[in-house]
N, C-alpha and C positions, 0 to 999 in steps of 0.2 A: 644533421640539420641540412636543409636544402640550401644549395649554393645559388640557385636561380632566383633572382629577386622577384620574379613574376609568379612564383609558385608558393604554396604553403602546404606541405605534405603532412597529413595527419599521422602517417607512419613514422616519420623521422623528426618532425618539428614538435616542440613541447606545447601541449594545449590542455592536458588533463591534470587537474590539481589532485594531489594525493597526500595522505598523511602516512608517514613511515612509522613503524613500530617504536622507533626511538623518540617519537614526538615531533620530528622535523616535517614541515610541510613544503612541498615543492611542486612545480609544474613540469610534467614530463611527456614524452612522446608515447605512442602506442607500443612501439618495440621496446622501449626502456621499461614501460609498465609490465609487459609480459616477462622481461628478463629479470626484473627485480620484484616480482609479485610476492615472493616469499618474505621479503623484508618490508612490504607495504601493509599497513593496517587496513586502509579503506580509501575509496574515492571520496573526494570532498567537493561536492557540487555547490553551485551558487544557491540552489534550492534542493531539497531532498528529491524532488521529481527529476531534477537534472542528473543526480547520481544514478537513479534507477534507469533513466534513458541511456546513459553512457554504459552502464553495466550490461544492458541488453545488446548494445552494439558490440561490446567486447566478447560477449558470449557467442554471438553470431560468427565473429572472426575465429574464435577458438574452435567452435564446432567444425567449421570448414577446414581449418588447418590440420585437424587430427582426423578428418574424414569420418566424423561421427561424434564420439566414439561409437563403434558398432554395437557393443554389448557391455555387460558388466565386467567381463574379464579385462577388456581394454581400459575401462574406466578405473578399475582397481590398479592397473599398472600406472596410470597417470597419478592416482592418489598416493601411491607409495613412492613415487619419484620426488626427490626434494625440490626439483625445479620444473617449470613448464617447458614443453618441447620447443624452444625458441628457434631451432633450425627449421622445424616444420612450419612454424608460424611465419618466420621470415621468408621462407620459400613460397608459401602461399601468397603472402601480401605482395611479393615481387611481381607476381603475375597480374596484379590489379593496381599497380602503382598509380596509373593515371586516374583511376576512379577514386582514389583517396587524396587527390589534390583539390584543395578548397577553391583554388583560383584557375583551374584548368579551363581553357577556352571552349572545349567541346563537351567534356564530361565532368564538370565540377561536382565535388562530393555533395550528395543529398540535394542537388539542385538541378535546374533545367537551364542549359545555356541559352542565352538570347531571349529568355522570358520577358514579355513586355505587355503593356496595356495599349489600347488603341490610341490613347492620347499621350502616352509616354509620361505620365504624371511623375513628379519627383516623389521619392519615398524616403522615409526616415527609418529609425531603428526601433521606434516605440512598439511596434507589433511583434518584433522578434524577441525583445527582452521581456521576459515574463514578470520581472519584478517592477516593471513600470506600468501602471494602470493605463490601458489603451485610451489615448485621447486626453487624459487628464493626469499628467505626470506629477501628482502630489504624493505625499507619504513615501518619497524615494529620495535618495541622496544623488540621483542622477539628474543633474540640471545643467543647462548650458552646454559647454564643451563635452562634459561627461556623457551626454546623450547624443552628441552629434557624430562621434567616432569611437570605435572600440578596436581592440587589436584583433587580428585574425584568430588568435587562440581563443579569445572570449567569444568571438562570433561562431567559431566551430562548436563550442559548448552549447550556445543558445540555438544553433541550427539543429543539433541533435534533439534538444529539448522541444523545439517547435514542432518537429515532425511527430513527436510522441504526444505532446500535451497542448498543442495550440487550441485556443478557444474557438467556439463556433461563431456564428455571426456573419455579417457581410464581408466579403473579401474582394480584393482587386480582381477585376475581370480580365483574364489573360487572353490575348489574341490566340486563336486556335482551339479554344475550349468551347464546344457547342452549348454548354450549359449556361454560358454567360448571357445575361439579359440586361439591356440598357447599360452596358459597361460594368456590371456588377456580378460578382459570384455569390449566389445565395447560399444560406447555411446548409452544411452537410453533417454537422456535428463536430465534436472536438476530435483531436488526434486520438489514435487508437488507445494509447495508454490512459488517456483521460477517462475512458470507459471502465477501467479496471480498478479493482481493489488490489493494488500491487503488493506482492509478497515475494521476498527472496530470503535465502539463507545466508548467514554470515558465519565464517569460521574465524580462527585466530589470526589469519593473514588473508590478503587479497587472493593469494594462490588457492587457499582452501575455499574462499567464497566463490571463486569462479568454478572450481571443480564441483562443489556441492550443488551448484545450479546447472551443471553441464549434464543433461539427462541423455543417456544412450539412445540410439535409434530403435533398439528392440524393446524399450520399456513399454509394457502393455497399456499403461495409462495415457499414452499419447499416440497420435497417428501422424506419421510424416510421409507425405507422398513423394514420389520420385522427382517431381517438379519443384519441390521445396528448395528455395535458394534465396540468399540475400540480394538486395537490390543491385549491388555492384556486379553480380554475376549475370544480370539481365541486360537487355539492350537499353540504352539511355532513353529516358522518358521524354515525351513532349508535353505540351500544355494540357492536352485532353486527358480525360479519365481513361485508364486502361480497360480493355475488355476483361470481364470477370474470368473468362476461360484462360486468359493469359496471365492474369495477375494473382489468381488464387484468392485467399491464402491456401497454401498447401501444407503448412506446418509451422513450427516455431521460427524458423529462419525468415520466412515471409513476414511474420508478425513482429519479430524483433527489429526489422528494418522497414516496416510499412511506411509508405510515402503518403501520409495523410494530406500533405500540401505540396504544391509546386512553388518552389522558392528560387529566387535569384539574389545573390549578394552583390553589392556594388562596392568597389574599392580595390585595394592592392595589398601587397605584402606588408605595407606600413600601417594601413588602417582600413577598416570596413566602415563605410559611411551610410549605407542604406540597405534595405531588404524588401524586395517585392514578394508578397505572400499571396498566393492564389489557392483555390481549392484543388485538392489532389484526389486520391482514390477513396471513395466512401466505402464503409464497411459495416455491415450489420453485425450486431453483437451476439445474436442468437446462436446457441449450440456451437460455440467455438472452444468448448472445454477440452476437447481432445487435440487442440492445436496450440492453445495458449497455456503454458505451464505455470506462469507467475501471477496467478490470480485465483481466488476462490470463486465459486459459482453457486447460484441459487435458482430454484424454479420460479418461473414467471407466469402467473395465471393470465395476465393480459396478453402476453405473447402467444400463449397456448390457444387462446380464443381467436387471436388474429390469424395464426398460422394453421389452426384447425388440426393440431397434433399435440401429443403429450408423451413424455414431458418435454418442456423447452427450458433450457438453462441460459441465463445471462450472467455477466460478471457480478459478483457480490462486492459492491463498492463499500468503502469504509465510511463509517459515521464519525464525523469530526468530534461529536460530543460523547463518544463512547470509547473508553480505553480498550486497547487490544485484548487484554486478559479477560474482559467481560464477554468476548465472543470467541474464546479459544476453541470451543467445541466444533465450530465450523471450519477451523483451520487445521485441526489435527485429523489425521486419517481415521476413518471409522474403525472400531474394533473388529477383530477377525470374525466375530459372530455376526456382524452386521454388514461386512464388506460385500459390495456388489448388489445391495438392496435396490431394486428397481423403483424409480420414481422418488428417490430421496429428496427431501426439501433442500438440502445443501450438498454440495460436492467440495471436498477439500481441494486446495490447490495441488495440481499434479506434482509440483516440486516437493511438497511435504509427503506425498505418497511415495515419491522416489527415496526420500530420506528414510522412510519406514522400511523400504525394501532393502536398502544397503545396511541398515542396522540389523534387520532380521537375518541377513546373510553374513553378518559380522565383518563387513568391510570397514566399518567404523567402530572404534572401541566403545564398549558399553559405558565407560566413564567419561567419554568426550562430551563437550558442551557445545551448543550451537545457539545462535541468535536468530529468531524469526523476526524479520524486519518488514514492517508494513509502510507502504508509501502510496499516496494518492492525492488527487486534486478535487476540491469541492468547488463546483462552478455555481455561479449565480446568474440571474437575469437571462434566461434562455441560453444558458451555457456560453454567454458571450464574454464573461469575465471569470477569472479565478478568484474566488472569495478567500480561500485559504488552502494551504497544503497540509496533508496529514503525514506525520512522521512518528512512528511508534515502534518500539522493539522490546522483545522479551528474550532473555537468555535462560536456557534450561538444559538439562541433561538430555542427550539424544535418546536415552532409554524411554522417554515419554512417547517417542514415535514408534516404538516396537509394537506390532499389532496385538501381541498377547500380554503387554505390560499392564499392571494395575495402576501405574503412575498416571496414565491417561484418565482413568476413571476418577482417581483422587483429585486431579487438577480440575476437571470439569465439575465434579461434585462440590469442590471447595469454592469455585467461582459462583456456583448456584447458592451455596450457603450465604455468601456475601449479599447476593441479590435478595434473598429471602429476608435477611436481617435488615437490609435497608428499607424494604417494604414495611417492616414493623416500625421503623423510625418515621417513615412517611405518614403512617396512620397516627402516630403520636403527635406529630407536628400539626396534622389536619385537625385532630381532636382538640388540641390546645387552642387552635385558632377558633374553632366553633365554640368552645367554652368561653372564650373571651368576647364572643359576639360577632365574629367575622361572618360575612355572608357572600353570596355570589362566588367569584373565583378565589376569594381569600383563602379558604382552607387548601385548595389545590395548589395555589401559589406557595403557601407555607410548606406544603409537602415537597414540592419541587426543590425549594431552596435547601431543605434538610437533606434530601437525597444527594444533591450536588456536593454539599459539605461532606457527607458520609463517604462518597466515592473518592473525593479528594484525599480524605484521611486514609482510606483503605488501599489506595492505589500503590503507594510506595511500600506499604506493608505486604501486599500480595507479591509484588515483584521480589522483595527480599526473601519472603518465604519460598517462592518458586525457585529462586536461585540456589537455595540451600538443599533442594531435593536431589537425591542421587539414586543410582541403581539399587542400592542396598537400604533405602529408606524404609522405616517401619511405617506402613501406610496408615494404620489405625492411629498411631501416635501423632503422625503428621497432621491428620485431619482434626484430631482433638486439639492440637496446638493451634491450628488455624482458627477453629471455631472459638477458642478462648481469646485469640487476638481480636477477632471480630466483635465478640461480646464486650470485651473491655472497652474497645473504641466506641461502640455505639451506646454503651451505658454512660460514658462520659458525655457524648453528644446529647443524649436524652436528658441527662441532668442539666446541661446548659439550657436546653429548650424549656424545661420546666421552671428553671430559675428565672428565665427571661419572660415567662408567660404573663406576669402581671396579676394584680389583685382580682380583676374581673374573672380571669380563668380559674383562680382558686375558689372564688365564690360559686361559679358555675351557673348553668341555666338549663332549661328544658329545650330540646330541639326535636324536630320532626313534626308530622302532621297528625294523622288519626291516632298514632301510637307514640305520643311524645316520650322522650327518654332524657333523663337528667345526665348531664355531663359536666365534669369539672377536672381540674388539673390532677388531684390525687387519684381519681378513677382512671384518667388517661394514662397515668404512670403505671398503675397496677396492670392495666390491659397490655401496655407495652412490654413490661417485664415478663408477663405470662407468655406473650407471643414470642418474645426473644428466646425464652427458655424452650419453647416448642420447636422453634426453627434451628436452634443450636444445642441439641441434646448432649453433645459430647464435650461441650465447654465445661470447665471445672469451676469457674467462678459462680458465686451465688447471685442469681438475678432477683431474689426476693419474690419469685413467682408463686410461692406456695400459699400466698394469701388467698383466702376463700372469698371471692366476690362473685355473686351470682349474675350481676348485670353483664350483658353481652357487650363486647366492644363495638364501637361505631366504625364502619368501613371508611376508608379514605375516599 
């Protein structure tokens, strides 16, 4: 711990909250974290996005401390060692000690010394702390004194988060920034991580988590230029935006520590009382997929038209309304037969491609398990507020990532089975609404509510089923088992809908224009069971689909 009362060292002073594998939670320094990473379960951020931002900072430190690793051989040596190389880490950080001082007078960590506005307006902490709605501190426990001062440790955590996820919108106009107009900094978009659909791999300990995400320099799925370096290895920044030739990004290290904002904290080692936040380095998201490993990517037709080239890839952000397992196909590496397909609609995160590589080369045991963790921020109102954070995780056998494994096809197909079956339930709900006389948006609304209920029921069931798969799983039996689970769940939900439909739906009515069709609850049920049987042919339960009814089902 620092003895100087005017400093706060992120290297030696405790500021990162962690959960040990024993269940104990503690706040520790960077060096203690690396020394005890094997005993730590995970980083515990104030928000999931804070955990992700701190992990990226730690990865940058570890990359630089081990000078790579240069290749898979060096990575395997780290993986097989019971502890991280703390001597190398300590030696590296010693060379940049001043840059990791939160209160340094010249080079404060992740800040610009002397940053100010033309009028030197007073600043508070509302814009730094992401769990306080900017300008309207409601729905938060932070009121009064709790919002007027925070510890340097908490300020350090929110500082790292702010550089990664700060909202867009009007910022303070910093003296020395030529972009400022009328004393204001106009929107340049959110922090870099706010653009991403963040993905990282979790192991049984923080040591494993760090190493699983530590991709060697020679990995072909990433490009890392010679100039790639974290911000503390570069000259201190001023208020102005850096020239793109000097700032890059040149690789993962540039992006892990990207300075989206110019920030200055006010306070001392006892308390931080204010934070001036101005615009930093703007960064276009297009075609960064060979530089940013911790996100999936998708083709963007609008950007292709704008840039007049194809393909153009942008980060695939997470949908807050869609569970992670429903989009697994875009997160898992493409099968060996489709690898390298030009112009693919989606690109898997390079970090999962890396996991596929080390599984294929048997650096990781075939019976090992890994958690794919998704983190993101959903912004509202011109990206000026964070509406919600996304935090989802799936634990599965690493054999899923083997490029020749049938488990990938099993999982993707089984998720598709669930989607197809839910569509059948949507049609049932819409048909029951029509039979009862609903018009306009009524049938569509009923279908949407039914789908939400179905996915809520299937969510935990899919996670449980996925967690039970292993390298020796019987693929056909597993798919049949899953289809049976889906069928039983949706038959129960369908029965509930029919039971609640009411007398009007049972009586039925004719719908349609030139070719009217009669619809009632019994017919809707028959159509539902027939479609469910068609979509889930491996399920063993009887759907009652064999009834011979010539009438065609009504689409949702």
